[in-house]
Backbone as a chain_set.jsonl record, in Angstrom:
{"seq": "MADSITEQRLRGETVPDLDLTHAEWQSGSQGVGDVQIAFVEGYIAMRNGRNPEIPALIFTPVEWRAFVVGARKGEFDLT", "coords": {"N": [[5.496, 73.02, -141.723], [3.987, 75.803, -140.141], [5.103, 77.354, -137.103], [3.346, 77.065, -134.006], [1.34, 79.507, -132.241], [1.814, 79.234, -129.544], [4.381, 78.061, -129.509], [5.773, 80.178, -130.663], [5.429, 82.099, -128.667], [6.836, 80.901, -126.561], [9.395, 81.163, -127.487], [9.703, 83.803, -127.174], [8.671, 85.418, -129.109], [6.302, 87.672, -130.641], [2.704, 87.667, -130.503], [0.448, 87.5, -133.275], [-0.621, 90.682, -134.4], [-3.696, 91.279, -134.338], [-6.535, 92.939, -135.678], [-9.238, 93.413, -133.859], [-11.423, 94.989, -133.729], [-13.621, 95.0, -135.466], [-14.507, 92.446, -135.304], [-16.671, 89.632, -135.478], [-18.201, 88.56, -132.887], [-19.07, 85.52, -131.329], [-21.288, 83.86, -129.184], [-21.332, 81.153, -126.901], [-23.697, 80.559, -125.707], [-27.207, 81.378, -125.165], [-27.901, 84.775, -125.77], [-25.718, 87.067, -124.086], [-22.847, 85.468, -123.386], [-20.394, 84.006, -121.154], [-18.055, 83.264, -122.456], [-16.757, 84.166, -125.563], [-16.177, 83.788, -129.069], [-14.293, 84.587, -132.031], [-13.61, 84.49, -135.503], [-10.809, 85.466, -137.099], [-8.802, 86.587, -139.627], [-7.696, 84.016, -140.17], [-7.16, 83.064, -137.66], [-8.291, 82.173, -134.337], [-10.001, 83.99, -132.02], [-10.572, 84.383, -128.556], [-12.585, 85.557, -125.967], [-13.578, 87.053, -122.8], [-16.863, 87.475, -122.472], [-18.251, 89.019, -120.646], [-16.456, 90.858, -119.802], [-15.28, 92.398, -122.072], [-13.194, 94.161, -122.564], [-10.855, 93.143, -121.627], [-7.854, 91.705, -122.835], [-8.064, 89.488, -125.642], [-7.589, 85.938, -126.023], [-5.522, 84.384, -128.409], [-5.63, 81.924, -130.877], [-4.137, 79.479, -133.039], [-5.524, 77.593, -135.817], [-4.825, 74.875, -135.36], [-4.159, 74.83, -132.632], [-6.641, 75.61, -131.596], [-8.269, 73.469, -132.364], [-7.125, 71.404, -130.838], [-7.765, 72.332, -128.291], [-10.629, 72.277, -128.387], [-11.103, 69.524, -128.851], [-9.953, 68.475, -126.514], [-11.639, 69.652, -124.594], [-14.067, 68.433, -125.231], [-13.467, 65.843, -124.474], [-13.414, 66.094, -121.794], [-11.142, 66.993, -120.497], [-10.749, 69.381, -119.186], [-12.437, 69.51, -117.08], [-13.067, 70.521, -113.97], [-14.445, 69.62, -111.827]], "CA": [[4.35, 73.586, -141.051], [4.319, 76.982, -139.354], [5.091, 77.181, -135.658], [2.127, 77.517, -133.35], [1.497, 80.723, -131.448], [2.418, 78.826, -128.282], [5.824, 77.923, -129.743], [6.289, 81.526, -130.871], [5.472, 82.761, -127.359], [7.912, 80.303, -125.774], [10.651, 81.713, -127.993], [9.716, 85.234, -126.92], [8.134, 86.158, -130.24], [5.001, 88.267, -130.362], [1.485, 87.12, -131.082], [0.021, 88.357, -134.382], [-1.381, 91.859, -133.999], [-4.951, 91.212, -135.066], [-7.497, 94.002, -135.442], [-10.466, 92.769, -133.411], [-12.469, 96.001, -133.562], [-14.795, 94.656, -136.267], [-14.713, 91.002, -135.216], [-18.039, 89.185, -135.2], [-18.089, 87.68, -131.729], [-20.136, 84.532, -131.179], [-21.406, 83.361, -127.831], [-21.689, 79.74, -126.822], [-24.992, 80.409, -125.05], [-28.2, 82.365, -125.575], [-27.582, 86.107, -125.259], [-24.304, 87.339, -123.816], [-22.248, 84.408, -122.587], [-19.105, 84.306, -120.535], [-16.99, 83.059, -123.433], [-17.101, 84.494, -126.935], [-15.097, 83.546, -130.018], [-14.392, 85.23, -133.341], [-12.645, 83.991, -136.479], [-10.206, 86.671, -137.669], [-7.548, 86.436, -140.391], [-7.155, 82.665, -140.054], [-6.946, 82.742, -136.254], [-9.485, 82.157, -133.506], [-9.852, 84.828, -130.833], [-11.514, 84.021, -127.511], [-12.583, 86.586, -124.928], [-14.576, 87.029, -121.754], [-17.959, 88.301, -122.942], [-18.695, 89.94, -119.596], [-15.405, 91.867, -119.689], [-14.632, 92.368, -123.387], [-12.018, 95.035, -122.624], [-9.677, 92.327, -121.303], [-7.332, 91.174, -124.104], [-8.507, 88.164, -126.088], [-6.597, 84.903, -126.294], [-5.465, 84.115, -129.84], [-5.245, 80.547, -131.171], [-4.067, 79.009, -134.422], [-6.51, 76.528, -135.992], [-4.344, 73.63, -134.734], [-4.319, 74.991, -131.187], [-8.069, 75.64, -131.301], [-8.785, 72.097, -132.478], [-6.654, 70.662, -129.666], [-8.574, 72.808, -127.173], [-11.998, 71.77, -128.524], [-11.07, 68.067, -128.643], [-9.719, 68.263, -125.087], [-12.855, 70.018, -123.85], [-15.063, 67.384, -125.47], [-13.045, 64.648, -123.73], [-13.494, 66.386, -120.363], [-9.813, 67.26, -119.937], [-10.737, 70.625, -118.431], [-13.485, 69.426, -116.081], [-12.421, 70.691, -112.668], [-15.354, 69.21, -110.747]], "C": [[4.803, 74.751, -140.182], [4.264, 76.659, -137.862], [3.771, 77.671, -135.092], [2.407, 78.811, -132.596], [2.147, 80.387, -130.122], [3.927, 78.695, -128.434], [6.466, 79.292, -129.956], [6.427, 82.26, -129.538], [6.62, 82.222, -126.522], [9.276, 80.807, -126.215], [10.736, 83.224, -127.773], [9.207, 86.073, -128.079], [6.749, 86.685, -129.899], [3.881, 87.524, -131.064], [1.082, 88.03, -132.236], [-0.842, 89.503, -133.87], [-2.651, 91.916, -134.83], [-5.835, 92.396, -134.693], [-8.834, 93.349, -135.117], [-11.629, 93.75, -133.297], [-13.732, 95.679, -134.341], [-15.072, 93.15, -136.267], [-16.176, 90.708, -134.907], [-17.976, 88.126, -134.108], [-19.314, 86.801, -131.619], [-20.106, 84.01, -129.746], [-21.814, 81.896, -127.862], [-23.037, 79.501, -126.178], [-25.959, 81.451, -125.597], [-27.827, 83.723, -124.975], [-26.096, 86.276, -125.072], [-23.769, 86.263, -122.886], [-20.94, 84.849, -121.973], [-17.974, 84.218, -121.539], [-17.516, 83.383, -124.826], [-15.902, 84.208, -127.821], [-15.369, 84.315, -131.305], [-13.299, 84.643, -134.229], [-12.112, 85.197, -137.236], [-8.889, 86.32, -138.349], [-6.894, 85.069, -140.209], [-6.853, 82.225, -138.639], [-8.293, 82.701, -135.547], [-9.171, 82.979, -132.266], [-10.926, 84.419, -129.832], [-11.417, 85.069, -126.415], [-13.669, 86.328, -123.9], [-15.68, 87.996, -122.168], [-18.467, 89.288, -121.912], [-17.69, 91.064, -119.376], [-14.631, 91.936, -120.999], [-13.412, 93.287, -123.528], [-10.725, 94.3, -122.27], [-9.161, 91.723, -122.611], [-7.8, 89.747, -124.386], [-7.315, 87.22, -126.183], [-6.666, 84.593, -127.781], [-4.924, 82.707, -130.049], [-5.073, 80.352, -132.673], [-5.159, 77.957, -134.58], [-6.096, 75.214, -135.329], [-4.515, 73.702, -133.219], [-5.791, 74.961, -130.793], [-8.66, 74.232, -131.349], [-8.361, 71.272, -131.268], [-7.462, 71.058, -128.427], [-9.975, 72.212, -127.222], [-12.043, 70.267, -128.278], [-10.864, 67.755, -127.166], [-10.942, 68.575, -124.25], [-13.926, 68.943, -124.017], [-14.742, 66.106, -124.692], [-13.106, 64.87, -122.22], [-12.161, 66.688, -119.721], [-9.791, 68.492, -119.027], [-11.821, 70.645, -117.36], [-12.832, 69.456, -114.706], [-13.315, 70.263, -111.508], [-15.011, 67.848, -110.22]], "O": [[5.865, 74.699, -139.562], [3.489, 75.812, -137.419], [3.153, 78.585, -135.637], [3.56, 79.164, -132.345], [2.952, 81.169, -129.616], [4.677, 79.167, -127.579], [7.576, 79.538, -129.486], [7.415, 82.957, -129.305], [7.307, 82.988, -125.846], [10.208, 80.873, -125.413], [11.728, 83.852, -128.143], [9.296, 87.3, -128.045], [6.101, 86.197, -128.973], [4.085, 86.849, -132.073], [1.352, 89.23, -132.182], [-1.695, 89.307, -133.005], [-2.678, 92.527, -135.898], [-5.879, 92.806, -133.533], [-9.489, 92.794, -136.0], [-12.703, 93.384, -132.821], [-14.822, 96.055, -133.911], [-15.789, 92.646, -137.131], [-16.829, 91.444, -134.168], [-17.73, 86.95, -134.376], [-20.444, 87.256, -131.79], [-19.044, 83.755, -129.178], [-22.551, 81.462, -128.747], [-23.487, 78.358, -126.103], [-25.575, 82.304, -126.397], [-27.476, 83.805, -123.798], [-25.3, 85.697, -125.811], [-24.191, 86.16, -121.733], [-20.445, 85.942, -122.248], [-17.032, 85.009, -121.485], [-18.591, 82.927, -125.217], [-14.755, 84.359, -127.399], [-16.51, 84.647, -131.625], [-12.202, 84.338, -133.761], [-12.863, 85.876, -137.935], [-7.969, 85.812, -137.707], [-5.671, 84.975, -140.105], [-6.342, 81.124, -138.431], [-9.307, 83.139, -136.09], [-8.206, 82.707, -131.552], [-12.062, 84.14, -130.217], [-10.324, 85.432, -125.982], [-14.558, 85.501, -124.101], [-15.459, 89.206, -122.212], [-19.062, 90.302, -122.277], [-18.037, 92.109, -118.824], [-13.455, 91.576, -121.042], [-12.68, 93.194, -124.513], [-9.631, 94.776, -122.576], [-9.965, 91.269, -123.425], [-7.914, 88.921, -123.481], [-6.18, 87.649, -126.396], [-7.755, 84.546, -128.353], [-3.898, 82.333, -129.48], [-5.767, 80.974, -133.477], [-5.68, 77.469, -133.577], [-6.949, 74.509, -134.788], [-4.967, 72.741, -132.597], [-6.154, 74.361, -129.781], [-9.451, 73.851, -130.486], [-9.167, 70.514, -130.729], [-7.802, 70.203, -127.608], [-10.463, 71.698, -126.216], [-12.927, 69.784, -127.571], [-11.523, 66.87, -126.621], [-11.253, 67.852, -123.303], [-14.609, 68.585, -123.058], [-15.65, 65.373, -124.299], [-12.874, 63.939, -121.449], [-12.055, 66.643, -118.495], [-8.9, 68.622, -118.187], [-12.097, 71.7, -116.788], [-12.128, 68.521, -114.325], [-12.991, 70.508, -110.346], [-15.676, 67.353, -109.311]]}, "num_chains": 1, "name": "protein.A"}
């Protein structure tokens, strides 16, 4: 199995250089949301919809699934 982007980053390797200029960004809410995602070249890109000029975070499908499962379990609930 290929190394995750996180493992590549820890070794000092670069993240894939994805062209996001024509990405179809999806919002999790009605209209323009704070978080937007796009599926590009087998990766998942996530950005701040209110500040789209800030670089997007890039996830492998395995990393994205771990994030979604964790969010559903409330692992990121800071309240």
